[in-house]
Gaussian input, Z-matrix of N, CA and C with variables (Angstrom, degrees):
# hf/3-21g

backbone

0 1
 N
 C     1     B1
 C     2     B2     1     A1
 N     3     B3     2     A2     1     D1
 C     4     B4     3     A3     2     D2
 C     5     B5     4     A4     3     D3
 N     6     B6     5     A5     4     D4
 C     7     B7     6     A6     5     D5
 C     8     B8     7     A7     6     D6
 N     9     B9     8     A8     7     D7
 C    10    B10     9     A9     8     D8
 C    11    B11    10    A10     9     D9
 N    12    B12    11    A11    10    D10
 C    13    B13    12    A12    11    D11
 C    14    B14    13    A13    12    D12
 N    15    B15    14    A14    13    D13
 C    16    B16    15    A15    14    D14
 C    17    B17    16    A16    15    D15
 N    18    B18    17    A17    16    D16
 C    19    B19    18    A18    17    D17
 C    20    B20    19    A19    18    D18
 N    21    B21    20    A20    19    D19
 C    22    B22    21    A21    20    D20
 C    23    B23    22    A22    21    D21
 N    24    B24    23    A23    22    D22
 C    25    B25    24    A24    23    D23
 C    26    B26    25    A25    24    D24
 N    27    B27    26    A26    25    D25
 C    28    B28    27    A27    26    D26
 C    29    B29    28    A28    27    D27
 N    30    B30    29    A29    28    D28
 C    31    B31    30    A30    29    D29
 C    32    B32    31    A31    30    D30
 N    33    B33    32    A32    31    D31
 C    34    B34    33    A33    32    D32
 C    35    B35    34    A34    33    D33
 N    36    B36    35    A35    34    D34
 C    37    B37    36    A36    35    D35
 C    38    B38    37    A37    36    D36
 N    39    B39    38    A38    37    D37
 C    40    B40    39    A39    38    D38
 C    41    B41    40    A40    39    D39
 N    42    B42    41    A41    40    D40
 C    43    B43    42    A42    41    D41
 C    44    B44    43    A43    42    D42
 N    45    B45    44    A44    43    D43
 C    46    B46    45    A45    44    D44
 C    47    B47    46    A46    45    D45
 N    48    B48    47    A47    46    D46
 C    49    B49    48    A48    47    D47
 C    50    B50    49    A49    48    D48
 N    51    B51    50    A50    49    D49
 C    52    B52    51    A51    50    D50
 C    53    B53    52    A52    51    D51
 N    54    B54    53    A53    52    D52
 C    55    B55    54    A54    53    D53
 C    56    B56    55    A55    54    D54
 N    57    B57    56    A56    55    D55
 C    58    B58    57    A57    56    D56
 C    59    B59    58    A58    57    D57
 N    60    B60    59    A59    58    D58
 C    61    B61    60    A60    59    D59
 C    62    B62    61    A61    60    D60
 N    63    B63    62    A62    61    D61
 C    64    B64    63    A63    62    D62
 C    65    B65    64    A64    63    D63
 N    66    B66    65    A65    64    D64
 C    67    B67    66    A66    65    D65
 C    68    B68    67    A67    66    D66
 N    69    B69    68    A68    67    D67
 C    70    B70    69    A69    68    D68
 C    71    B71    70    A70    69    D69
 N    72    B72    71    A71    70    D70
 C    73    B73    72    A72    71    D71
 C    74    B74    73    A73    72    D72
 N    75    B75    74    A74    73    D73
 C    76    B76    75    A75    74    D74
 C    77    B77    76    A76    75    D75
 N    78    B78    77    A77    76    D76
 C    79    B79    78    A78    77    D77
 C    80    B80    79    A79    78    D78
 N    81    B81    80    A80    79    D79
 C    82    B82    81    A81    80    D80
 C    83    B83    82    A82    81    D81
 N    84    B84    83    A83    82    D82
 C    85    B85    84    A84    83    D83
 C    86    B86    85    A85    84    D84
 N    87    B87    86    A86    85    D85
 C    88    B88    87    A87    86    D86
 C    89    B89    88    A88    87    D87
 N    90    B90    89    A89    88    D88
 C    91    B91    90    A90    89    D89
 C    92    B92    91    A91    90    D90
 N    93    B93    92    A92    91    D91
 C    94    B94    93    A93    92    D92
 C    95    B95    94    A94    93    D93
 N    96    B96    95    A95    94    D94
 C    97    B97    96    A96    95    D95
 C    98    B98    97    A97    96    D96
 N    99    B99    98    A98    97    D97
 C   100   B100    99    A99    98    D98
 C   101   B101   100   A100    99    D99
 N   102   B102   101   A101   100   D100
 C   103   B103   102   A102   101   D101
 C   104   B104   103   A103   102   D102
 N   105   B105   104   A104   103   D103
 C   106   B106   105   A105   104   D104
 C   107   B107   106   A106   105   D105
 N   108   B108   107   A107   106   D106
 C   109   B109   108   A108   107   D107
 C   110   B110   109   A109   108   D108
 N   111   B111   110   A110   109   D109
 C   112   B112   111   A111   110   D110
 C   113   B113   112   A112   111   D111
 N   114   B114   113   A113   112   D112
 C   115   B115   114   A114   113   D113
 C   116   B116   115   A115   114   D114
 N   117   B117   116   A116   115   D115
 C   118   B118   117   A117   116   D116
 C   119   B119   118   A118   117   D117
 N   120   B120   119   A119   118   D118
 C   121   B121   120   A120   119   D119
 C   122   B122   121   A121   120   D120
 N   123   B123   122   A122   121   D121
 C   124   B124   123   A123   122   D122
 C   125   B125   124   A124   123   D123
 N   126   B126   125   A125   124   D124
 C   127   B127   126   A126   125   D125
 C   128   B128   127   A127   126   D126
 N   129   B129   128   A128   127   D127
 C   130   B130   129   A129   128   D128
 C   131   B131   130   A130   129   D129
 N   132   B132   131   A131   130   D130
 C   133   B133   132   A132   131   D131
 C   134   B134   133   A133   132   D132
 N   135   B135   134   A134   133   D133
 C   136   B136   135   A135   134   D134
 C   137   B137   136   A136   135   D135
 N   138   B138   137   A137   136   D136
 C   139   B139   138   A138   137   D137
 C   140   B140   139   A139   138   D138
 N   141   B141   140   A140   139   D139
 C   142   B142   141   A141   140   D140
 C   143   B143   142   A142   141   D141
 N   144   B144   143   A143   142   D142
 C   145   B145   144   A144   143   D143
 C   146   B146   145   A145   144   D144
 N   147   B147   146   A146   145   D145
 C   148   B148   147   A147   146   D146
 C   149   B149   148   A148   147   D147
 N   150   B150   149   A149   148   D148
 C   151   B151   150   A150   149   D149
 C   152   B152   151   A151   150   D150
 N   153   B153   152   A152   151   D151
 C   154   B154   153   A153   152   D152
 C   155   B155   154   A154   153   D153
 N   156   B156   155   A155   154   D154
 C   157   B157   156   A156   155   D155
 C   158   B158   157   A157   156   D156
 N   159   B159   158   A158   157   D157
 C   160   B160   159   A159   158   D158
 C   161   B161   160   A160   159   D159
 N   162   B162   161   A161   160   D160
 C   163   B163   162   A162   161   D161
 C   164   B164   163   A163   162   D162
 N   165   B165   164   A164   163   D163
 C   166   B166   165   A165   164   D164
 C   167   B167   166   A166   165   D165
 N   168   B168   167   A167   166   D166
 C   169   B169   168   A168   167   D167
 C   170   B170   169   A169   168   D168
 N   171   B171   170   A170   169   D169
 C   172   B172   171   A171   170   D170
 C   173   B173   172   A172   171   D171
 N   174   B174   173   A173   172   D172
 C   175   B175   174   A174   173   D173
 C   176   B176   175   A175   174   D174
 N   177   B177   176   A176   175   D175
 C   178   B178   177   A177   176   D176
 C   179   B179   178   A178   177   D177
 N   180   B180   179   A179   178   D178
 C   181   B181   180   A180   179   D179
 C   182   B182   181   A181   180   D180
 N   183   B183   182   A182   181   D181
 C   184   B184   183   A183   182   D182
 C   185   B185   184   A184   183   D183
 N   186   B186   185   A185   184   D184
 C   187   B187   186   A186   185   D185
 C   188   B188   187   A187   186   D186
 N   189   B189   188   A188   187   D187
 C   190   B190   189   A189   188   D188
 C   191   B191   190   A190   189   D189
 N   192   B192   191   A191   190   D190
 C   193   B193   192   A192   191   D191
 C   194   B194   193   A193   192   D192
 N   195   B195   194   A194   193   D193
 C   196   B196   195   A195   194   D194
 C   197   B197   196   A196   195   D195
 N   198   B198   197   A197   196   D196
 C   199   B199   198   A198   197   D197
 C   200   B200   199   A199   198   D198
 N   201   B201   200   A200   199   D199
 C   202   B202   201   A201   200   D200
 C   203   B203   202   A202   201   D201
 N   204   B204   203   A203   202   D202
 C   205   B205   204   A204   203   D203
 C   206   B206   205   A205   204   D204
 N   207   B207   206   A206   205   D205
 C   208   B208   207   A207   206   D206
 C   209   B209   208   A208   207   D207
 N   210   B210   209   A209   208   D208
 C   211   B211   210   A210   209   D209
 C   212   B212   211   A211   210   D210
 N   213   B213   212   A212   211   D211
 C   214   B214   213   A213   212   D212
 C   215   B215   214   A214   213   D213
 N   216   B216   215   A215   214   D214
 C   217   B217   216   A216   215   D215
 C   218   B218   217   A217   216   D216
 N   219   B219   218   A218   217   D217
 C   220   B220   219   A219   218   D218
 C   221   B221   220   A220   219   D219
 N   222   B222   221   A221   220   D220
 C   223   B223   222   A222   221   D221
 C   224   B224   223   A223   222   D222
 N   225   B225   224   A224   223   D223
 C   226   B226   225   A225   224   D224
 C   227   B227   226   A226   225   D225
 N   228   B228   227   A227   226   D226
 C   229   B229   228   A228   227   D227
 C   230   B230   229   A229   228   D228
 N   231   B231   230   A230   229   D229
 C   232   B232   231   A231   230   D230
 C   233   B233   232   A232   231   D231
 N   234   B234   233   A233   232   D232
 C   235   B235   234   A234   233   D233
 C   236   B236   235   A235   234   D234
 N   237   B237   236   A236   235   D235
 C   238   B238   237   A237   236   D236
 C   239   B239   238   A238   237   D237
 N   240   B240   239   A239   238   D238
 C   241   B241   240   A240   239   D239
 C   242   B242   241   A241   240   D240
 N   243   B243   242   A242   241   D241
 C   244   B244   243   A243   242   D242
 C   245   B245   244   A244   243   D243
 N   246   B246   245   A245   244   D244
 C   247   B247   246   A246   245   D245
 C   248   B248   247   A247   246   D246
 N   249   B249   248   A248   247   D247
 C   250   B250   249   A249   248   D248
 C   251   B251   250   A250   249   D249
 N   252   B252   251   A251   250   D250
 C   253   B253   252   A252   251   D251
 C   254   B254   253   A253   252   D252
 N   255   B255   254   A254   253   D253
 C   256   B256   255   A255   254   D254
 C   257   B257   256   A256   255   D255
 N   258   B258   257   A257   256   D256
 C   259   B259   258   A258   257   D257
 C   260   B260   259   A259   258   D258
 N   261   B261   260   A260   259   D259
 C   262   B262   261   A261   260   D260
 C   263   B263   262   A262   261   D261
 N   264   B264   263   A263   262   D262
 C   265   B265   264   A264   263   D263
 C   266   B266   265   A265   264   D264

   B1=1.4427
   B2=1.5249
   B3=1.3343
   B4=1.4539
   B5=1.5205
   B6=1.3166
   B7=1.4513
   B8=1.5189
   B9=1.3039
   B10=1.4500
   B11=1.5220
   B12=1.3353
   B13=1.4523
   B14=1.5158
   B15=1.3253
   B16=1.4507
   B17=1.5285
   B18=1.2996
   B19=1.4642
   B20=1.5177
   B21=1.3257
   B22=1.4611
   B23=1.5196
   B24=1.3008
   B25=1.4568
   B26=1.5145
   B27=1.3029
   B28=1.4571
   B29=1.5163
   B30=1.3270
   B31=1.4563
   B32=1.5245
   B33=1.3204
   B34=1.4623
   B35=1.5147
   B36=1.3295
   B37=1.4587
   B38=1.5185
   B39=1.3237
   B40=1.4566
   B41=1.5220
   B42=1.3272
   B43=1.4626
   B44=1.5265
   B45=1.3279
   B46=1.4634
   B47=1.5204
   B48=1.3300
   B49=1.4711
   B50=1.5243
   B51=1.3236
   B52=1.4510
   B53=1.5212
   B54=1.3291
   B55=1.4647
   B56=1.5314
   B57=1.3139
   B58=1.4568
   B59=1.5238
   B60=1.3071
   B61=1.4646
   B62=1.5219
   B63=1.3314
   B64=1.4682
   B65=1.5173
   B66=1.3471
   B67=1.4645
   B68=1.5182
   B69=1.3484
   B70=1.4561
   B71=1.5209
   B72=1.3296
   B73=1.4611
   B74=1.5194
   B75=1.3477
   B76=1.4608
   B77=1.5203
   B78=1.3309
   B79=1.4519
   B80=1.5265
   B81=1.3273
   B82=1.4665
   B83=1.5249
   B84=1.3432
   B85=1.4609
   B86=1.5213
   B87=1.3290
   B88=1.4580
   B89=1.5118
   B90=1.3373
   B91=1.4691
   B92=1.5314
   B93=1.3265
   B94=1.4598
   B95=1.5223
   B96=1.3362
   B97=1.4574
   B98=1.5174
   B99=1.3375
   B100=1.4616
   B101=1.5218
   B102=1.3116
   B103=1.4601
   B104=1.5220
   B105=1.3180
   B106=1.4565
   B107=1.5290
   B108=1.3360
   B109=1.4591
   B110=1.5214
   B111=1.2962
   B112=1.4710
   B113=1.5265
   B114=1.3110
   B115=1.4703
   B116=1.5187
   B117=1.3222
   B118=1.4597
   B119=1.5294
   B120=1.3132
   B121=1.4593
   B122=1.5351
   B123=1.3222
   B124=1.4636
   B125=1.5275
   B126=1.3277
   B127=1.4654
   B128=1.5291
   B129=1.3256
   B130=1.4541
   B131=1.5128
   B132=1.3225
   B133=1.4591
   B134=1.5302
   B135=1.3106
   B136=1.4594
   B137=1.5188
   B138=1.3326
   B139=1.4602
   B140=1.5256
   B141=1.3165
   B142=1.4570
   B143=1.5274
   B144=1.3330
   B145=1.4595
   B146=1.5273
   B147=1.3222
   B148=1.4743
   B149=1.5198
   B150=1.3185
   B151=1.4679
   B152=1.5317
   B153=1.3254
   B154=1.4630
   B155=1.5220
   B156=1.3107
   B157=1.4528
   B158=1.5209
   B159=1.3304
   B160=1.4616
   B161=1.5264
   B162=1.3199
   B163=1.4666
   B164=1.5257
   B165=1.3255
   B166=1.4633
   B167=1.5223
   B168=1.3375
   B169=1.4701
   B170=1.5238
   B171=1.3077
   B172=1.4592
   B173=1.5209
   B174=1.3247
   B175=1.4552
   B176=1.5221
   B177=1.3330
   B178=1.4623
   B179=1.5194
   B180=1.3308
   B181=1.4584
   B182=1.5147
   B183=1.3306
   B184=1.4581
   B185=1.5206
   B186=1.3211
   B187=1.4644
   B188=1.5178
   B189=1.3299
   B190=1.4597
   B191=1.5273
   B192=1.3303
   B193=1.4596
   B194=1.5120
   B195=1.3304
   B196=1.4589
   B197=1.5288
   B198=1.3317
   B199=1.4560
   B200=1.5181
   B201=1.3154
   B202=1.4639
   B203=1.5153
   B204=1.3223
   B205=1.4598
   B206=1.5274
   B207=1.3053
   B208=1.4584
   B209=1.5268
   B210=1.3358
   B211=1.4542
   B212=1.5214
   B213=1.3224
   B214=1.4621
   B215=1.5181
   B216=1.3395
   B217=1.4685
   B218=1.5249
   B219=1.3229
   B220=1.4644
   B221=1.5261
   B222=1.3201
   B223=1.4695
   B224=1.5216
   B225=1.3319
   B226=1.4646
   B227=1.5249
   B228=1.3445
   B229=1.4624
   B230=1.5283
   B231=1.3221
   B232=1.4625
   B233=1.5156
   B234=1.3324
   B235=1.4644
   B236=1.5198
   B237=1.3153
   B238=1.4653
   B239=1.5147
   B240=1.3168
   B241=1.4616
   B242=1.5167
   B243=1.2859
   B244=1.4636
   B245=1.5026
   B246=1.3143
   B247=1.4592
   B248=1.5230
   B249=1.2798
   B250=1.4527
   B251=1.5241
   B252=1.3039
   B253=1.4552
   B254=1.5209
   B255=1.2804
   B256=1.4489
   B257=1.5080
   B258=1.3044
   B259=1.4708
   B260=1.5224
   B261=1.2948
   B262=1.4527
   B263=1.5180
   B264=1.2825
   B265=1.4598
   B266=1.5166
   A1=108.14
   A2=116.31
   A3=121.22
   A4=109.77
   A5=116.20
   A6=120.44
   A7=108.69
   A8=116.27
   A9=121.58
   A10=107.88
   A11=117.36
   A12=121.00
   A13=113.25
   A14=118.98
   A15=120.68
   A16=111.20
   A17=117.95
   A18=122.19
   A19=111.61
   A20=117.17
   A21=120.01
   A22=110.39
   A23=115.51
   A24=121.87
   A25=108.14
   A26=116.38
   A27=121.73
   A28=107.66
   A29=115.71
   A30=121.77
   A31=107.85
   A32=115.38
   A33=121.52
   A34=107.34
   A35=116.04
   A36=121.54
   A37=107.92
   A38=116.00
   A39=121.72
   A40=110.53
   A41=115.85
   A42=122.13
   A43=108.49
   A44=115.61
   A45=120.51
   A46=109.76
   A47=115.39
   A48=121.45
   A49=109.68
   A50=115.90
   A51=120.83
   A52=114.06
   A53=117.67
   A54=119.92
   A55=109.51
   A56=115.90
   A57=120.36
   A58=112.73
   A59=118.30
   A60=120.90
   A61=109.10
   A62=116.69
   A63=121.17
   A64=112.78
   A65=117.70
   A66=119.71
   A67=109.88
   A68=115.09
   A69=122.17
   A70=107.20
   A71=116.85
   A72=121.85
   A73=108.04
   A74=115.98
   A75=120.91
   A76=109.29
   A77=115.69
   A78=118.41
   A79=107.71
   A80=117.61
   A81=120.27
   A82=112.96
   A83=117.60
   A84=121.78
   A85=113.15
   A86=116.82
   A87=121.07
   A88=115.23
   A89=117.98
   A90=120.36
   A91=108.28
   A92=116.15
   A93=121.19
   A94=109.66
   A95=115.47
   A96=122.32
   A97=112.00
   A98=116.07
   A99=120.65
   A100=109.41
   A101=114.35
   A102=120.68
   A103=107.08
   A104=115.37
   A105=118.17
   A106=114.31
   A107=118.07
   A108=120.07
   A109=109.08
   A110=118.49
   A111=124.52
   A112=112.18
   A113=116.73
   A114=120.50
   A115=111.58
   A116=117.50
   A117=119.49
   A118=111.84
   A119=117.34
   A120=121.11
   A121=111.69
   A122=117.46
   A123=120.89
   A124=115.28
   A125=118.84
   A126=121.02
   A127=109.60
   A128=115.37
   A129=121.74
   A130=113.43
   A131=117.94
   A132=120.89
   A133=108.63
   A134=117.11
   A135=120.85
   A136=111.71
   A137=115.16
   A138=122.99
   A139=107.93
   A140=117.20
   A141=121.07
   A142=107.33
   A143=116.64
   A144=121.32
   A145=112.79
   A146=117.80
   A147=119.26
   A148=111.89
   A149=118.14
   A150=120.46
   A151=112.24
   A152=117.51
   A153=121.56
   A154=108.71
   A155=115.23
   A156=122.17
   A157=108.19
   A158=117.55
   A159=119.73
   A160=112.67
   A161=115.03
   A162=126.00
   A163=113.98
   A164=117.80
   A165=120.86
   A166=108.79
   A167=117.68
   A168=119.31
   A169=110.97
   A170=115.52
   A171=121.58
   A172=108.54
   A173=117.08
   A174=122.19
   A175=108.80
   A176=116.21
   A177=122.52
   A178=108.14
   A179=115.78
   A180=120.71
   A181=109.76
   A182=116.41
   A183=121.87
   A184=109.10
   A185=116.78
   A186=120.34
   A187=112.50
   A188=118.23
   A189=120.75
   A190=112.75
   A191=117.19
   A192=121.50
   A193=114.38
   A194=117.75
   A195=119.72
   A196=109.60
   A197=116.30
   A198=121.12
   A199=110.31
   A200=115.25
   A201=120.86
   A202=108.51
   A203=115.64
   A204=120.30
   A205=108.19
   A206=115.84
   A207=121.97
   A208=107.21
   A209=117.00
   A210=121.65
   A211=112.75
   A212=117.91
   A213=120.91
   A214=112.81
   A215=116.93
   A216=121.51
   A217=108.04
   A218=115.90
   A219=122.35
   A220=109.21
   A221=115.98
   A222=121.78
   A223=109.23
   A224=115.59
   A225=121.37
   A226=110.47
   A227=116.27
   A228=120.32
   A229=109.48
   A230=114.20
   A231=121.81
   A232=106.66
   A233=116.84
   A234=119.89
   A235=109.51
   A236=115.12
   A237=120.32
   A238=108.83
   A239=114.29
   A240=121.73
   A241=106.17
   A242=116.35
   A243=120.38
   A244=110.33
   A245=116.36
   A246=120.29
   A247=106.85
   A248=116.03
   A249=120.12
   A250=108.85
   A251=115.93
   A252=119.09
   A253=107.76
   A254=115.90
   A255=121.76
   A256=108.98
   A257=115.48
   A258=118.82
   A259=107.80
   A260=115.21
   A261=120.39
   A262=108.01
   A263=115.28
   A264=120.72
   A265=110.10
   D1=135.14
   D2=-178.95
   D3=-126.61
   D4=143.75
   D5=173.82
   D6=-92.18
   D7=130.56
   D8=178.28
   D9=-96.31
   D10=94.09
   D11=-173.32
   D12=-77.00
   D13=-2.71
   D14=175.76
   D15=-77.16
   D16=-14.60
   D17=-177.12
   D18=-116.74
   D19=40.58
   D20=179.19
   D21=-63.69
   D22=134.66
   D23=172.65
   D24=-111.86
   D25=160.01
   D26=-179.62
   D27=-116.93
   D28=132.59
   D29=179.11
   D30=-108.80
   D31=124.68
   D32=177.25
   D33=-110.71
   D34=115.36
   D35=176.07
   D36=-96.15
   D37=137.87
   D38=-176.96
   D39=-107.09
   D40=147.96
   D41=177.15
   D42=-61.68
   D43=137.26
   D44=179.70
   D45=-80.42
   D46=103.56
   D47=176.40
   D48=-116.51
   D49=24.40
   D50=179.31
   D51=92.58
   D52=-3.03
   D53=179.15
   D54=-77.88
   D55=163.00
   D56=-176.95
   D57=-81.86
   D58=-28.25
   D59=-177.88
   D60=-89.45
   D61=126.48
   D62=-177.80
   D63=-126.18
   D64=-21.38
   D65=-175.53
   D66=-142.10
   D67=134.75
   D68=177.83
   D69=-128.45
   D70=133.88
   D71=175.80
   D72=-112.34
   D73=128.82
   D74=179.68
   D75=-123.15
   D76=165.21
   D77=170.40
   D78=-82.29
   D79=-177.66
   D80=-174.99
   D81=-66.86
   D82=-14.50
   D83=178.11
   D84=-95.61
   D85=-2.40
   D86=178.47
   D87=95.75
   D88=1.68
   D89=178.54
   D90=-72.71
   D91=126.70
   D92=-177.29
   D93=-70.75
   D94=122.77
   D95=179.19
   D96=-96.96
   D97=-36.86
   D98=179.05
   D99=-159.19
   D100=154.20
   D101=173.37
   D102=-150.81
   D103=165.24
   D104=-172.62
   D105=-90.95
   D106=8.61
   D107=176.90
   D108=-162.48
   D109=142.86
   D110=-179.50
   D111=53.26
   D112=44.91
   D113=-178.36
   D114=-57.39
   D115=-37.30
   D116=-178.15
   D117=-64.63
   D118=-24.73
   D119=-179.96
   D120=-84.64
   D121=-33.33
   D122=-171.17
   D123=-103.58
   D124=-33.49
   D125=-176.15
   D126=-60.45
   D127=130.83
   D128=-178.64
   D129=97.79
   D130=-19.02
   D131=176.07
   D132=-81.00
   D133=166.85
   D134=-173.93
   D135=-116.78
   D136=132.36
   D137=176.13
   D138=-90.81
   D139=139.30
   D140=173.96
   D141=-79.61
   D142=99.51
   D143=-175.55
   D144=-72.36
   D145=-21.53
   D146=-178.17
   D147=-70.24
   D148=-22.97
   D149=177.72
   D150=-111.38
   D151=9.19
   D152=178.74
   D153=-86.90
   D154=80.78
   D155=179.34
   D156=-122.53
   D157=154.68
   D158=-178.56
   D159=-52.37
   D160=141.96
   D161=178.67
   D162=70.30
   D163=16.16
   D164=175.57
   D165=-114.48
   D166=154.64
   D167=178.36
   D168=-70.43
   D169=146.85
   D170=176.92
   D171=-67.85
   D172=133.27
   D173=179.76
   D174=-116.86
   D175=123.12
   D176=-177.98
   D177=-122.74
   D178=139.02
   D179=176.00
   D180=-75.25
   D181=134.88
   D182=173.76
   D183=-78.49
   D184=170.53
   D185=-178.95
   D186=-64.59
   D187=-24.47
   D188=178.74
   D189=-86.02
   D190=2.53
   D191=177.84
   D192=95.08
   D193=-11.60
   D194=177.32
   D195=-76.53
   D196=161.71
   D197=-179.46
   D198=-103.31
   D199=148.78
   D200=175.61
   D201=-131.33
   D202=126.16
   D203=174.80
   D204=-88.02
   D205=129.68
   D206=177.95
   D207=-99.10
   D208=94.05
   D209=-174.13
   D210=-67.77
   D211=-17.72
   D212=175.69
   D213=-85.63
   D214=-8.66
   D215=179.41
   D216=-114.76
   D217=96.70
   D218=-176.63
   D219=-98.58
   D220=130.42
   D221=-179.74
   D222=-69.49
   D223=126.93
   D224=175.81
   D225=-94.86
   D226=-45.87
   D227=179.59
   D228=-156.59
   D229=155.99
   D230=177.06
   D231=-129.92
   D232=128.49
   D233=-179.18
   D234=-144.16
   D235=163.35
   D236=177.39
   D237=-92.34
   D238=145.10
   D239=176.84
   D240=-124.09
   D241=121.48
   D242=-179.25
   D243=-92.12
   D244=135.67
   D245=170.15
   D246=-78.06
   D247=126.37
   D248=-177.64
   D249=-105.70
   D250=131.01
   D251=175.73
   D252=-116.86
   D253=144.31
   D254=179.97
   D255=-99.16
   D256=138.57
   D257=176.46
   D258=-138.06
   D259=151.18
   D260=177.42
   D261=-110.71
   D262=139.00
   D263=-179.72
   D264=-113.98

């Protein structure tokens, strides 16, 4: 089994404050690839990863390029998720 580190994804876990969305997965540039709620609204939008630190509100770029802080979505943790590919030798 080999880890393909060229395809690192970032997982942003959100503090549970009763909201439906708890986890967002982005590519290394912050483009949202998947989330656990309202995927049609969020997938393809970009998270500002430079300010995505624990205990801060999630910041997402709007379609016009401006940023919006989501004060109801507080970052709990940010971690890397490796895509794993299996190969036989």
